[in-house]
PyMOL Python script that loads the backbone (N, CA, C, O; Angstrom):
from pymol import cmd

cmd.read_pdbstr("""\
ATOM      1  N   UNK A   1      51.073  62.512 231.284  1.00  0.00           N
ATOM      2  CA  UNK A   1      52.067  62.034 230.782  1.00  0.00           C
ATOM      3  C   UNK A   1      52.762  61.334 229.326  1.00  0.00           C
ATOM      4  O   UNK A   1      52.230  60.355 228.803  1.00  0.00           O
ATOM      5  N   UNK A   2      53.645  61.785 228.926  1.00  0.00           N
ATOM      6  CA  UNK A   2      54.265  61.879 227.608  1.00  0.00           C
ATOM      7  C   UNK A   2      55.319  60.891 227.730  1.00  0.00           C
ATOM      8  O   UNK A   2      55.949  60.892 228.787  1.00  0.00           O
ATOM      9  N   UNK A   3      55.648  59.972 226.753  1.00  0.00           N
ATOM     10  CA  UNK A   3      56.568  59.149 226.335  1.00  0.00           C
ATOM     11  C   UNK A   3      56.994  58.904 224.996  1.00  0.00           C
ATOM     12  O   UNK A   3      56.264  58.678 224.031  1.00  0.00           O
ATOM     13  N   UNK A   4      58.571  58.983 225.025  1.00  0.00           N
ATOM     14  CA  UNK A   4      58.878  58.762 223.603  1.00  0.00           C
ATOM     15  C   UNK A   4      60.236  57.984 223.669  1.00  0.00           C
ATOM     16  O   UNK A   4      60.982  57.939 224.647  1.00  0.00           O
ATOM     17  N   UNK A   5      60.449  57.300 222.293  1.00  0.00           N
ATOM     18  CA  UNK A   5      61.632  56.354 222.469  1.00  0.00           C
ATOM     19  C   UNK A   5      62.491  56.710 221.360  1.00  0.00           C
ATOM     20  O   UNK A   5      61.860  57.069 220.366  1.00  0.00           O
ATOM     21  N   UNK A   6      63.399  56.711 221.279  1.00  0.00           N
ATOM     22  CA  UNK A   6      64.346  56.705 220.192  1.00  0.00           C
ATOM     23  C   UNK A   6      65.400  55.209 220.092  1.00  0.00           C
ATOM     24  O   UNK A   6      65.678  54.380 220.959  1.00  0.00           O
ATOM     25  N   UNK A   7      65.727  55.295 218.925  1.00  0.00           N
ATOM     26  CA  UNK A   7      67.009  54.297 218.541  1.00  0.00           C
ATOM     27  C   UNK A   7      67.856  54.774 218.143  1.00  0.00           C
ATOM     28  O   UNK A   7      67.631  55.425 217.123  1.00  0.00           O
ATOM     29  N   UNK A   8      69.230  54.765 218.632  1.00  0.00           N
ATOM     30  CA  UNK A   8      70.422  55.408 218.131  1.00  0.00           C
ATOM     31  C   UNK A   8      71.736  54.694 218.275  1.00  0.00           C
ATOM     32  O   UNK A   8      71.715  53.755 219.071  1.00  0.00           O
ATOM     33  N   UNK A   9      72.671  54.900 217.778  1.00  0.00           N
ATOM     34  CA  UNK A   9      73.772  54.082 217.546  1.00  0.00           C
ATOM     35  C   UNK A   9      74.901  54.736 218.720  1.00  0.00           C
ATOM     36  O   UNK A   9      74.699  55.839 219.228  1.00  0.00           O
ATOM     37  N   UNK A  10      75.899  54.031 219.005  1.00  0.00           N
ATOM     38  CA  UNK A  10      76.853  54.659 219.996  1.00  0.00           C
ATOM     39  C   UNK A  10      77.176  53.914 221.323  1.00  0.00           C
ATOM     40  O   UNK A  10      76.985  52.700 221.251  1.00  0.00           O
ATOM     41  N   UNK A  11      77.620  54.377 222.509  1.00  0.00           N
ATOM     42  CA  UNK A  11      77.827  53.649 223.722  1.00  0.00           C
ATOM     43  C   UNK A  11      76.574  54.218 224.157  1.00  0.00           C
ATOM     44  O   UNK A  11      76.279  55.388 223.914  1.00  0.00           O
ATOM     45  N   UNK A  12      75.796  53.391 224.820  1.00  0.00           N
ATOM     46  CA  UNK A  12      74.516  53.432 225.528  1.00  0.00           C
ATOM     47  C   UNK A  12      74.398  54.520 226.434  1.00  0.00           C
ATOM     48  O   UNK A  12      73.721  55.537 226.285  1.00  0.00           O
ATOM     49  N   UNK A  13      75.205  54.167 227.492  1.00  0.00           N
ATOM     50  CA  UNK A  13      75.069  55.551 228.433  1.00  0.00           C
ATOM     51  C   UNK A  13      75.115  56.754 228.251  1.00  0.00           C
ATOM     52  O   UNK A  13      74.306  57.545 228.736  1.00  0.00           O
ATOM     53  N   UNK A  14      76.403  57.160 227.270  1.00  0.00           N
ATOM     54  CA  UNK A  14      76.724  58.101 226.531  1.00  0.00           C
ATOM     55  C   UNK A  14      75.397  58.570 225.679  1.00  0.00           C
ATOM     56  O   UNK A  14      74.990  59.724 225.810  1.00  0.00           O
ATOM     57  N   UNK A  15      74.941  57.934 225.077  1.00  0.00           N
ATOM     58  CA  UNK A  15      73.927  58.151 224.033  1.00  0.00           C
ATOM     59  C   UNK A  15      72.530  58.650 224.793  1.00  0.00           C
ATOM     60  O   UNK A  15      71.869  59.634 224.461  1.00  0.00           O
ATOM     61  N   UNK A  16      72.279  57.869 225.735  1.00  0.00           N
ATOM     62  CA  UNK A  16      70.981  58.221 226.596  1.00  0.00           C
ATOM     63  C   UNK A  16      71.352  59.521 227.302  1.00  0.00           C
ATOM     64  O   UNK A  16      70.526  60.415 227.118  1.00  0.00           O
ATOM     65  N   UNK A  17      72.037  59.730 227.803  1.00  0.00           N
ATOM     66  CA  UNK A  17      72.722  61.254 228.448  1.00  0.00           C
ATOM     67  C   UNK A  17      72.704  62.382 227.432  1.00  0.00           C
ATOM     68  O   UNK A  17      72.175  63.461 227.700  1.00  0.00           O
ATOM     69  N   UNK A  18      73.222  62.158 226.388  1.00  0.00           N
ATOM     70  CA  UNK A  18      73.183  63.168 225.138  1.00  0.00           C
ATOM     71  C   UNK A  18      71.850  63.509 224.497  1.00  0.00           C
ATOM     72  O   UNK A  18      71.560  64.629 224.074  1.00  0.00           O
ATOM     73  N   UNK A  19      70.909  62.222 224.459  1.00  0.00           N
ATOM     74  CA  UNK A  19      69.641  62.527 224.159  1.00  0.00           C
ATOM     75  C   UNK A  19      68.633  63.170 224.929  1.00  0.00           C
ATOM     76  O   UNK A  19      67.633  63.759 224.518  1.00  0.00           O
ATOM     77  N   UNK A  20      69.060  62.963 226.225  1.00  0.00           N
ATOM     78  CA  UNK A  20      67.835  63.444 227.165  1.00  0.00           C
ATOM     79  C   UNK A  20      68.498  64.872 227.484  1.00  0.00           C
ATOM     80  O   UNK A  20      67.712  65.688 227.965  1.00  0.00           O
ATOM     81  N   UNK A  21      69.812  65.299 227.294  1.00  0.00           N
ATOM     82  CA  UNK A  21      70.197  66.770 227.340  1.00  0.00           C
ATOM     83  C   UNK A  21      69.398  67.660 225.905  1.00  0.00           C
ATOM     84  O   UNK A  21      68.744  68.703 225.937  1.00  0.00           O
ATOM     85  N   UNK A  22      69.676  66.982 224.989  1.00  0.00           N
ATOM     86  CA  UNK A  22      69.128  67.569 223.596  1.00  0.00           C
ATOM     87  C   UNK A  22      67.576  67.675 223.594  1.00  0.00           C
ATOM     88  O   UNK A  22      66.892  68.523 223.020  1.00  0.00           O
ATOM     89  N   UNK A  23      67.239  66.806 224.231  1.00  0.00           N
ATOM     90  CA  UNK A  23      65.489  66.636 224.316  1.00  0.00           C
ATOM     91  C   UNK A  23      64.934  67.787 225.449  1.00  0.00           C
ATOM     92  O   UNK A  23      63.914  68.468 225.336  1.00  0.00           O
ATOM     93  N   UNK A  24      65.661  67.796 226.284  1.00  0.00           N
ATOM     94  CA  UNK A  24      65.540  68.774 227.723  1.00  0.00           C
ATOM     95  C   UNK A  24      64.174  67.793 228.137  1.00  0.00           C
ATOM     96  O   UNK A  24      63.021  68.223 228.181  1.00  0.00           O
ATOM     97  N   UNK A  25      64.548  66.519 228.400  1.00  0.00           N
ATOM     98  CA  UNK A  25      63.297  65.644 229.151  1.00  0.00           C
ATOM     99  C   UNK A  25      63.681  65.821 230.546  1.00  0.00           C
ATOM    100  O   UNK A  25      64.793  66.098 230.995  1.00  0.00           O
ATOM    101  N   UNK A  26      62.407  65.585 231.260  1.00  0.00           N
ATOM    102  CA  UNK A  26      62.406  65.739 232.860  1.00  0.00           C
ATOM    103  C   UNK A  26      62.676  64.744 233.462  1.00  0.00           C
ATOM    104  O   UNK A  26      62.815  64.826 234.682  1.00  0.00           O
ATOM    105  N   UNK A  27      62.850  63.366 232.727  1.00  0.00           N
ATOM    106  CA  UNK A  27      62.938  62.191 233.663  1.00  0.00           C
ATOM    107  C   UNK A  27      63.355  61.136 232.715  1.00  0.00           C
ATOM    108  O   UNK A  27      62.666  60.956 231.711  1.00  0.00           O
ATOM    109  N   UNK A  28      64.663  60.246 232.975  1.00  0.00           N
ATOM    110  CA  UNK A  28      65.065  59.256 232.397  1.00  0.00           C
ATOM    111  C   UNK A  28      64.618  58.078 232.983  1.00  0.00           C
ATOM    112  O   UNK A  28      64.886  57.871 234.167  1.00  0.00           O
ATOM    113  N   UNK A  29      63.762  57.005 232.119  1.00  0.00           N
ATOM    114  CA  UNK A  29      63.247  55.637 233.035  1.00  0.00           C
ATOM    115  C   UNK A  29      63.988  54.754 231.989  1.00  0.00           C
ATOM    116  O   UNK A  29      64.125  55.017 230.795  1.00  0.00           O
ATOM    117  N   UNK A  30      64.543  53.411 232.806  1.00  0.00           N
ATOM    118  CA  UNK A  30      65.107  52.765 232.244  1.00  0.00           C
ATOM    119  C   UNK A  30      65.083  51.487 233.134  1.00  0.00           C
ATOM    120  O   UNK A  30      64.788  51.538 234.328  1.00  0.00           O
ATOM    121  N   UNK A  31      65.388  50.418 232.527  1.00  0.00           N
ATOM    122  CA  UNK A  31      65.372  48.875 233.082  1.00  0.00           C
ATOM    123  C   UNK A  31      66.892  48.752 233.677  1.00  0.00           C
ATOM    124  O   UNK A  31      67.849  49.405 233.258  1.00  0.00           O
ATOM    125  N   UNK A  32      66.929  47.784 234.741  1.00  0.00           N
ATOM    126  CA  UNK A  32      67.804  46.939 234.924  1.00  0.00           C
ATOM    127  C   UNK A  32      67.542  45.528 235.155  1.00  0.00           C
ATOM    128  O   UNK A  32      66.430  45.145 235.517  1.00  0.00           O
ATOM    129  N   UNK A  33      68.551  44.715 234.955  1.00  0.00           N
ATOM    130  CA  UNK A  33      68.479  43.474 235.067  1.00  0.00           C
ATOM    131  C   UNK A  33      68.234  43.078 236.228  1.00  0.00           C
ATOM    132  O   UNK A  33      68.874  43.681 237.090  1.00  0.00           O
ATOM    133  N   UNK A  34      67.495  42.226 236.618  1.00  0.00           N
ATOM    134  CA  UNK A  34      66.887  41.523 238.081  1.00  0.00           C
ATOM    135  C   UNK A  34      68.185  40.248 238.247  1.00  0.00           C
ATOM    136  O   UNK A  34      68.384  39.322 237.461  1.00  0.00           O
ATOM    137  N   UNK A  35      68.916  40.544 239.470  1.00  0.00           N
ATOM    138  CA  UNK A  35      69.877  39.782 239.949  1.00  0.00           C
ATOM    139  C   UNK A  35      69.550  39.548 241.238  1.00  0.00           C
ATOM    140  O   UNK A  35      68.962  40.277 242.037  1.00  0.00           O
ATOM    141  N   UNK A  36      70.039  38.336 241.375  1.00  0.00           N
ATOM    142  CA  UNK A  36      70.300  37.594 243.024  1.00  0.00           C
ATOM    143  C   UNK A  36      71.431  37.628 243.550  1.00  0.00           C
ATOM    144  O   UNK A  36      72.447  37.881 242.901  1.00  0.00           O
ATOM    145  N   UNK A  37      71.421  37.357 244.900  1.00  0.00           N
ATOM    146  CA  UNK A  37      72.825  37.351 245.909  1.00  0.00           C
ATOM    147  C   UNK A  37      73.081  38.717 245.796  1.00  0.00           C
ATOM    148  O   UNK A  37      72.290  39.645 245.630  1.00  0.00           O
ATOM    149  N   UNK A  38      74.321  38.712 245.912  1.00  0.00           N
ATOM    150  CA  UNK A  38      75.560  39.846 246.173  1.00  0.00           C
ATOM    151  C   UNK A  38      75.009  40.877 244.900  1.00  0.00           C
ATOM    152  O   UNK A  38      74.964  42.088 245.114  1.00  0.00           O
ATOM    153  N   UNK A  39      74.609  40.336 243.608  1.00  0.00           N
ATOM    154  CA  UNK A  39      74.638  40.944 242.585  1.00  0.00           C
ATOM    155  C   UNK A  39      73.448  42.171 242.426  1.00  0.00           C
ATOM    156  O   UNK A  39      73.409  43.256 241.846  1.00  0.00           O
ATOM    157  N   UNK A  40      72.392  41.286 243.371  1.00  0.00           N
ATOM    158  CA  UNK A  40      71.254  42.328 243.497  1.00  0.00           C
ATOM    159  C   UNK A  40      71.755  43.845 243.730  1.00  0.00           C
ATOM    160  O   UNK A  40      71.100  44.738 243.192  1.00  0.00           O
ATOM    161  N   UNK A  41      73.012  44.218 244.596  1.00  0.00           N
ATOM    162  CA  UNK A  41      73.380  45.328 244.875  1.00  0.00           C
ATOM    163  C   UNK A  41      74.093  46.302 244.012  1.00  0.00           C
ATOM    164  O   UNK A  41      74.217  47.521 244.124  1.00  0.00           O
ATOM    165  N   UNK A  42      74.528  45.468 243.126  1.00  0.00           N
ATOM    166  CA  UNK A  42      75.215  46.250 241.591  1.00  0.00           C
ATOM    167  C   UNK A  42      74.332  46.369 240.596  1.00  0.00           C
ATOM    168  O   UNK A  42      73.853  45.316 240.177  1.00  0.00           O
ATOM    169  N   UNK A  43      73.828  47.840 239.880  1.00  0.00           N
ATOM    170  CA  UNK A  43      73.335  47.994 239.075  1.00  0.00           C
ATOM    171  C   UNK A  43      74.204  47.639 238.044  1.00  0.00           C
ATOM    172  O   UNK A  43      75.416  47.460 238.170  1.00  0.00           O
ATOM    173  N   UNK A  44      73.362  47.515 236.727  1.00  0.00           N
ATOM    174  CA  UNK A  44      74.157  47.223 235.409  1.00  0.00           C
ATOM    175  C   UNK A  44      75.265  48.358 234.985  1.00  0.00           C
ATOM    176  O   UNK A  44      75.182  49.499 235.438  1.00  0.00           O
ATOM    177  N   UNK A  45      75.800  48.155 234.523  1.00  0.00           N
ATOM    178  CA  UNK A  45      77.013  48.910 234.067  1.00  0.00           C
ATOM    179  C   UNK A  45      76.543  50.580 233.230  1.00  0.00           C
ATOM    180  O   UNK A  45      77.108  51.660 233.400  1.00  0.00           O
ATOM    181  N   UNK A  46      75.379  50.284 232.354  1.00  0.00           N
ATOM    182  CA  UNK A  46      74.672  51.287 231.716  1.00  0.00           C
ATOM    183  C   UNK A  46      73.848  52.192 232.731  1.00  0.00           C
ATOM    184  O   UNK A  46      73.828  53.422 232.684  1.00  0.00           O
ATOM    185  N   UNK A  47      73.223  51.464 233.583  1.00  0.00           N
ATOM    186  CA  UNK A  47      72.478  52.064 234.372  1.00  0.00           C
ATOM    187  C   UNK A  47      73.177  52.799 235.575  1.00  0.00           C
ATOM    188  O   UNK A  47      72.707  53.795 236.125  1.00  0.00           O
ATOM    189  N   UNK A  48      74.386  52.167 235.920  1.00  0.00           N
ATOM    190  CA  UNK A  48      75.063  53.272 236.845  1.00  0.00           C
ATOM    191  C   UNK A  48      75.552  54.384 236.127  1.00  0.00           C
ATOM    192  O   UNK A  48      75.380  55.523 236.562  1.00  0.00           O
ATOM    193  N   UNK A  49      76.079  54.187 235.185  1.00  0.00           N
ATOM    194  CA  UNK A  49      77.008  55.219 234.362  1.00  0.00           C
ATOM    195  C   UNK A  49      75.713  56.275 234.181  1.00  0.00           C
ATOM    196  O   UNK A  49      76.023  57.448 234.387  1.00  0.00           O
ATOM    197  N   UNK A  50      74.399  56.050 233.850  1.00  0.00           N
ATOM    198  CA  UNK A  50      73.455  57.207 233.323  1.00  0.00           C
ATOM    199  C   UNK A  50      73.037  57.736 234.734  1.00  0.00           C
ATOM    200  O   UNK A  50      72.769  58.931 234.860  1.00  0.00           O
ATOM    201  N   UNK A  51      72.967  56.795 235.906  1.00  0.00           N
ATOM    202  CA  UNK A  51      72.727  57.553 237.125  1.00  0.00           C
ATOM    203  C   UNK A  51      73.576  58.508 237.754  1.00  0.00           C
ATOM    204  O   UNK A  51      73.093  59.497 238.305  1.00  0.00           O
ATOM    205  N   UNK A  52      74.799  58.293 237.718  1.00  0.00           N
ATOM    206  CA  UNK A  52      76.343  58.538 238.134  1.00  0.00           C
ATOM    207  C   UNK A  52      76.200  59.888 237.546  1.00  0.00           C
ATOM    208  O   UNK A  52      76.248  60.896 238.251  1.00  0.00           O
ATOM    209  N   UNK A  53      75.987  59.933 235.982  1.00  0.00           N
ATOM    210  CA  UNK A  53      76.221  61.322 235.296  1.00  0.00           C
ATOM    211  C   UNK A  53      75.033  61.836 234.745  1.00  0.00           C
ATOM    212  O   UNK A  53      74.937  62.337 233.624  1.00  0.00           O
ATOM    213  N   UNK A  54      74.225  61.711 235.484  1.00  0.00           N
ATOM    214  CA  UNK A  54      72.937  62.525 234.715  1.00  0.00           C
ATOM    215  C   UNK A  54      72.523  63.616 235.839  1.00  0.00           C
ATOM    216  O   UNK A  54      72.516  63.401 237.051  1.00  0.00           O
ATOM    217  N   UNK A  55      72.180  64.826 235.196  1.00  0.00           N
ATOM    218  CA  UNK A  55      71.713  66.093 235.796  1.00  0.00           C
ATOM    219  C   UNK A  55      69.982  65.953 236.046  1.00  0.00           C
ATOM    220  O   UNK A  55      69.350  66.784 236.699  1.00  0.00           O
ATOM    221  N   UNK A  56      69.514  65.033 235.550  1.00  0.00           N
ATOM    222  CA  UNK A  56      68.080  64.774 235.928  1.00  0.00           C
ATOM    223  C   UNK A  56      67.570  63.696 236.520  1.00  0.00           C
ATOM    224  O   UNK A  56      68.324  62.724 236.495  1.00  0.00           O
ATOM    225  N   UNK A  57      66.791  63.579 236.918  1.00  0.00           N
ATOM    226  CA  UNK A  57      66.379  62.246 237.680  1.00  0.00           C
ATOM    227  C   UNK A  57      66.062  61.168 236.760  1.00  0.00           C
ATOM    228  O   UNK A  57      65.426  61.274 235.711  1.00  0.00           O
ATOM    229  N   UNK A  58      66.557  60.147 237.247  1.00  0.00           N
ATOM    230  CA  UNK A  58      66.656  58.681 236.677  1.00  0.00           C
ATOM    231  C   UNK A  58      65.711  57.813 237.749  1.00  0.00           C
ATOM    232  O   UNK A  58      65.833  57.783 238.974  1.00  0.00           O
ATOM    233  N   UNK A  59      64.874  57.215 237.037  1.00  0.00           N
ATOM    234  CA  UNK A  59      64.129  56.008 237.537  1.00  0.00           C
ATOM    235  C   UNK A  59      64.427  54.578 237.041  1.00  0.00           C
ATOM    236  O   UNK A  59      64.364  54.358 235.832  1.00  0.00           O
ATOM    237  N   UNK A  60      64.696  53.753 237.763  1.00  0.00           N
ATOM    238  CA  UNK A  60      65.235  52.428 237.465  1.00  0.00           C
ATOM    239  C   UNK A  60      64.233  51.263 237.708  1.00  0.00           C
ATOM    240  O   UNK A  60      63.718  51.136 238.819  1.00  0.00           O
ATOM    241  N   UNK A  61      63.990  50.542 236.843  1.00  0.00           N
ATOM    242  CA  UNK A  61      62.830  49.627 236.826  1.00  0.00           C
ATOM    243  C   UNK A  61      63.374  48.389 236.790  1.00  0.00           C
ATOM    244  O   UNK A  61      63.737  48.091 235.652  1.00  0.00           O
ATOM    245  N   UNK A  62      63.641  47.235 237.922  1.00  0.00           N
ATOM    246  CA  UNK A  62      64.044  46.015 237.762  1.00  0.00           C
ATOM    247  C   UNK A  62      63.152  45.104 236.801  1.00  0.00           C
ATOM    248  O   UNK A  62      61.978  44.824 237.044  1.00  0.00           O
ATOM    249  N   UNK A  63      63.831  44.698 235.727  1.00  0.00           N
ATOM    250  CA  UNK A  63      63.365  44.006 234.755  1.00  0.00           C
ATOM    251  C   UNK A  63      63.136  42.522 235.167  1.00  0.00           C
ATOM    252  O   UNK A  63      62.690  41.716 234.350  1.00  0.00           O
TER     253      UNK A  63
END
""", "prot")
cmd.dss("prot")
cmd.show_as("cartoon", "prot")
cmd.util.cbc("prot")
cmd.orient("prot")
């Protein structure tokens, strides 16, 4: 398992998707904020945008 991380400026979801495409990554792994009640059914806006627009698998991990 090879893991790399980058720091970039811009809109988070757009930059994550762009970098994943440029680097030909196999999977995006990202954290989501842990929520309770009704909020637990709603992902954060960045994770949601990445999942909806990614052409590769996305694994989200509750923080």
